[in-house]
C-alpha positions in Angstrom: 113.3 85.9 93.2 111.0 83.1 92.7 112.7 79.6 92.4 112.5 77.8 89.2 111.7 74.1 89.2 112.1 71.2 87.0 108.6 69.8 87.7 105.4 71.4 88.8 103.4 68.6 90.5 99.7 69.4 90.8 98.3 67.3 93.7 99.9 65.8 96.6 98.5 62.3 96.4 100.4 59.1 95.9 101.0 59.3 92.2 103.0 62.5 92.6 104.7 61.3 95.8 106.2 58.5 93.8 107.0 60.9 91.1 108.5 63.4 93.3 110.8 60.7 94.9 112.0 59.6 91.4 112.8 63.1 90.4 114.7 63.8 93.5 116.8 60.8 93.1 117.8 62.3 89.5 118.6 65.7 91.1 115.4 67.4 89.9 113.6 70.1 91.9 109.9 69.7 92.3 107.1 72.1 93.5 103.9 70.5 94.6 100.7 72.4 94.8 97.8 70.9 96.8 94.2 72.3 97.1 93.6 70.6 100.4 95.3 71.4 103.8 97.3 68.2 103.9 99.3 66.0 101.7 98.5 62.4 100.9 95.4 62.9 98.9 92.7 60.2 99.9 95.1 58.0 101.9 95.7 60.8 104.4 95.0 59.9 108.1 94.0 61.8 111.1 95.2 60.7 114.6 92.4 60.5 117.0 92.7 59.0 120.6 96.1 57.5 119.4 94.2 55.7 116.4 95.2 56.3 112.8 91.8 57.2 111.2 91.4 56.9 107.6 89.9 60.2 106.7 88.6 59.3 103.3 87.4 55.7 103.5 89.3 52.4 104.1 92.6 52.2 102.3 94.1 48.7 102.5 97.4 48.1 100.7 97.6 44.9 98.6 99.5 44.0 95.6 101.0 41.0 93.7 103.9 43.1 92.4 107.0 42.4 94.3 108.7 45.6 93.1 105.9 47.7 94.4 105.8 45.9 97.7 109.5 46.3 98.2 109.3 49.8 97.3 106.8 50.7 99.8 108.7 48.8 102.6 111.7 51.0 102.0 109.8 53.8 103.6 107.2 52.1 106.2 106.9 49.0 107.9 103.8 47.0 106.5 102.0 44.9 109.0 100.3 41.7 108.6 96.6 42.9 108.4 94.3 40.7 106.3 91.2 42.3 104.9 88.3 40.0 106.0 85.1 42.2 106.1 81.7 41.1 107.0 78.3 41.9 105.5 75.4 42.7 107.8 71.9 42.0 106.2 69.1 42.7 108.6 71.3 41.5 111.5 72.3 38.3 109.6 76.3 38.3 109.3 77.9 36.9 106.4 81.6 36.5 105.6 83.2 38.2 102.6 84.1 37.5 99.9 81.7 34.8 98.8 83.0 31.6 100.4 82.2 28.6 102.0 81.5 30.4 105.2 79.1 32.6 103.3 77.4 29.6 101.8 77.2 27.6 104.9 75.6 30.5 106.7 73.3 31.3 103.8 72.1 27.6 103.1 73.2 25.7 106.2 75.3 23.4 104.1 78.9 22.1 104.6 80.7 20.9 101.5 81.6 22.6 98.3 79.7 20.2 96.2 76.5 21.2 98.1 77.3 25.0 97.6 78.2 24.4 93.9 74.9 22.7 93.3 72.9 25.5 94.7 74.9 28.1 92.9 74.6 26.3 89.6 70.8 26.0 90.0 70.3 29.8 90.8 72.7 30.8 88.1 70.5 28.8 85.5 67.8 31.6 86.0 69.8 33.8 83.6 69.6 32.5 80.0 71.9 34.2 77.4 73.8 37.4 77.8 72.9 39.5 80.9 71.1 42.7 80.0 72.0 44.5 83.3 73.8 44.5 86.5 71.1 42.4 88.2 71.2 39.6 85.6 75.1 39.6 85.5 75.2 39.2 89.4 72.6 36.4 89.4 74.6 34.7 86.5 77.5 34.8 88.8 76.3 34.0 92.3 72.7 33.2 92.1 69.6 34.9 93.3 70.0 34.4 97.1 73.4 36.1 97.5 72.3 38.8 95.0 69.2 39.8 96.9 71.0 39.8 100.5 74.3 40.8 99.8 74.6 42.7 96.5 71.4 44.4 95.6 70.9 46.8 98.2 74.6 47.6 98.6 74.9 48.3 94.8 71.9 50.4 94.6 73.2 52.6 97.5 76.6 52.8 96.0 75.6 54.0 92.6 72.1 55.7 93.4 70.3 53.6 90.6 68.4 50.3 90.6 70.5 47.3 89.6 68.3 46.8 86.6 69.2 50.3 85.4 73.2 49.8 85.7 75.0 48.2 83.0 76.3 44.6 83.2 80.0 45.5 83.0 80.1 47.2 86.4 80.2 43.6 87.8 82.5 41.9 85.4 83.1 39.2 87.9 82.4 38.4 91.6 84.9 36.2 93.6 83.4 32.8 94.5 85.5 30.5 96.6 84.6 27.1 97.3 86.9 27.1 100.3 86.7 28.5 103.9 88.8 31.5 103.1 87.9 35.0 104.3 90.8 36.8 102.9 89.2 39.3 100.7 92.1 39.8 98.4 93.8 37.3 96.1 97.1 39.3 96.1 100.4 37.9 97.5 101.2 40.9 99.7 98.8 42.8 102.0 99.1 45.1 104.9 98.9 48.6 106.4 101.8 51.0 107.3 102.5 50.5 111.1 103.6 54.3 111.0 100.5 55.3 109.0 100.0 56.3 105.3 101.1 60.1 106.0 104.6 58.8 107.0 104.8 57.1 103.5 104.0 60.1 101.7 106.1 62.4 103.8 109.1 60.1 103.1 108.4 60.3 99.4 107.9 64.1 99.2 110.9 64.8 101.6 112.9 66.8 99.1 110.1 68.6 97.3 108.6 72.1 98.2 104.9 71.9 98.9 102.3 74.6 98.9 99.1 73.6 100.6 95.6 75.3 100.2 96.7 76.4 96.8 94.5 76.0 93.6 96.6 75.5 90.5 93.6 76.2 88.2 93.0 79.6 89.6 96.3 80.8 87.9 97.3 77.8 85.6 99.4 80.0 83.2 101.3 81.7 86.1 102.0 78.6 87.8 103.3 77.0 84.8 106.0 79.6 84.3 107.6 78.3 87.6 108.7 74.9 86.0 110.0 73.2 83.0 107.3 70.5 83.0 103.8 70.0 84.8 102.4 66.7 86.2 98.6 67.1 86.7 96.6 64.9 89.0 93.5 66.6 89.3 90.3 66.1 87.3 91.2 66.1 83.7 87.8 67.8 82.7 88.5 70.5 85.3 92.0 71.2 83.7 90.0 72.1 80.3 87.5 74.2 82.3 84.8 71.5 81.5 84.8 72.7 77.8 83.1 69.5 76.6 81.0 69.1 79.8 81.7 67.4 83.2 82.6 63.7 83.7 80.5 61.9 86.0 81.5 60.6 89.5 79.9 59.2 92.7 80.9 60.8 95.8 81.0 59.9 99.6 80.1 61.5 102.8 81.8 60.3 106.1 80.4 60.5 109.5 83.1 59.7 112.1 82.3 59.3 115.8 84.7 58.5 118.8 83.2 55.7 121.2 83.9 55.2 124.8 84.3 51.3 124.1 87.3 49.1 123.2 85.7 47.1 120.5 82.6 48.2 118.5 82.1 45.7 115.8 85.0 43.2 115.9 86.5 43.9 112.6 87.7 46.8 110.5 84.9 46.8 107.9 81.1 45.6 108.0 79.2 46.4 104.9 75.5 47.1 105.4 73.7 45.5 102.4 70.0 46.2 102.9 68.8 49.2 101.0 66.9 50.9 103.7 70.3 51.7 105.8 71.6 54.7 104.1 75.4 54.1 104.8 77.2 51.2 102.9 79.7 50.3 105.5 81.2 51.1 108.9 84.9 51.3 109.4 86.4 50.6 112.8 89.9 52.0 112.4 91.9 50.7 115.2 91.4 47.1 113.8 93.7 48.1 110.9 96.6 47.9 113.2 95.4 45.7 116.0 94.9 48.6 118.4 94.6 48.3 122.2 93.3 51.7 122.9 90.6 52.0 125.5 88.4 53.9 123.0 87.4 53.4 119.3 86.8 55.5 116.3 84.1 54.4 113.8 83.1 56.0 110.2 79.8 55.5 108.4 80.3 55.9 104.8 77.4 57.3 102.8 77.5 57.3 99.0 76.0 60.5 97.4 75.5 62.0 93.9 78.5 64.1 92.8 78.4 67.7 91.5 81.3 70.0 90.5 82.9 71.4 93.6 82.5 68.1 95.6 85.2 65.4 96.0 84.9 63.0 93.3 85.6 59.4 94.4 84.3 56.7 91.7 84.3 57.5 88.2 81.3 56.4 86.3 83.0 54.6 83.6 79.8 53.9 81.5 79.8 54.2 77.6 78.9 58.0 77.6 81.5 59.0 80.3 84.2 56.9 78.7 83.6 58.4 75.3 83.9 61.9 76.7 87.0 61.0 78.9 88.7 59.8 75.5 88.2 63.3 73.9 89.6 65.0 77.0 92.6 62.5 76.7 93.3 63.3 73.2 93.2 67.1 74.1 95.6 66.3 76.9 98.0 64.5 74.4 98.4 67.9 72.7 99.3 69.6 75.9 102.9 69.7 77.5 101.4 67.9 80.6 101.6 64.6 82.1 98.1 63.6 83.2 98.2 61.0 86.0 96.4 59.3 88.8 92.9 58.5 89.6 91.4 61.8 88.5 94.0 62.7 85.6 93.3 59.2 84.0 89.6 58.9 85.0 89.9 55.5 86.4 89.5 53.7 89.7 93.0 52.9 90.9 94.1 50.7 93.8 97.1 52.1 95.5 99.6 49.7 94.0 98.2 50.4 90.6 98.9 54.2 91.2 102.5 53.5 92.2 102.9 51.3 89.1 101.6 53.9 86.9 103.6 56.7 88.4 106.8 54.3 88.0 106.0 53.9 84.4 105.6 57.6 83.8 108.8 58.4 85.6 110.9 55.8 84.0 109.6 56.9 80.5 111.2 60.4 81.4 114.5 58.6 82.3 114.0 59.0 86.3 114.8 56.1 88.4 112.2 54.8 90.9 113.2 51.3 92.3 116.4 49.6 92.8 117.8 50.4 89.3 121.1 52.2 89.3 
């Protein structure tokens, strides 16, 4: 006889992992269906040469939410990794985010006053409301930084010229008049010493999991197995693209093991010139201060997305956002919880995924953190 569950969780990513943990604390039974051959969604890692390789791109945990930070640290030990990426423009190396190290390298200046004077002079090129991403970027950081460190990278990422992209994609760009290479402003930051898979495994520890299983191939049949459904797949796919497909950008990864201890000297190097097809190279061992004799690098190539490909970045322009709102309204009439990056059609950092899952779980009377 098939077991009946309180919750059917579609997708084994971070949102459902947090939800499953909350449900288990309340004595609820969860069945998890996952299309892929592994749990963890895009934070899944493979171990290569003793190195935790971020299979779907760099995932650096950062948050200013103390509750989320404490929650994660109940299951894994977060190290002291600080994200300090470097940009490579035709062999010129610049620190990110844009700070005094960047400006000193760019203009051979030393003081914040010198940097601000140049920035303000170049920002003045744009008069009035920016009409596109190019104008928005120049209005924030000036022409020099835009041309070398933003233009090519952004056009590769989105597959369009910056003049064709809406200004809102770059609502703001961090500009620091200090010599500070810490990319994030969040209070807490790190990588699990045990790896992200250890975190997800702990959260799913009491759930039953079926891998290589496509929920949408027999949606009605699977729904009979549980009292409620939490769906974290693409919301348009749930409705069989009845109103058309939402747009995404996808990624392709090219991973290589090298017989050297240190390839590039940091975890992430962005390649900002347009002619280089990849946007960045990740050297995974630097996330956990690895001392292995070999190293593993991944080149990240943006690509157009089509149904059947892995969707990574939602194209949240006016057209797609309007379409999502219609799907969201359709979803509100279903007895299904839509959550996560794909279910809510938005780009989520990991901490925001956890926050969202906590909110949804608590709304159902489930306990997540330290509440009794």
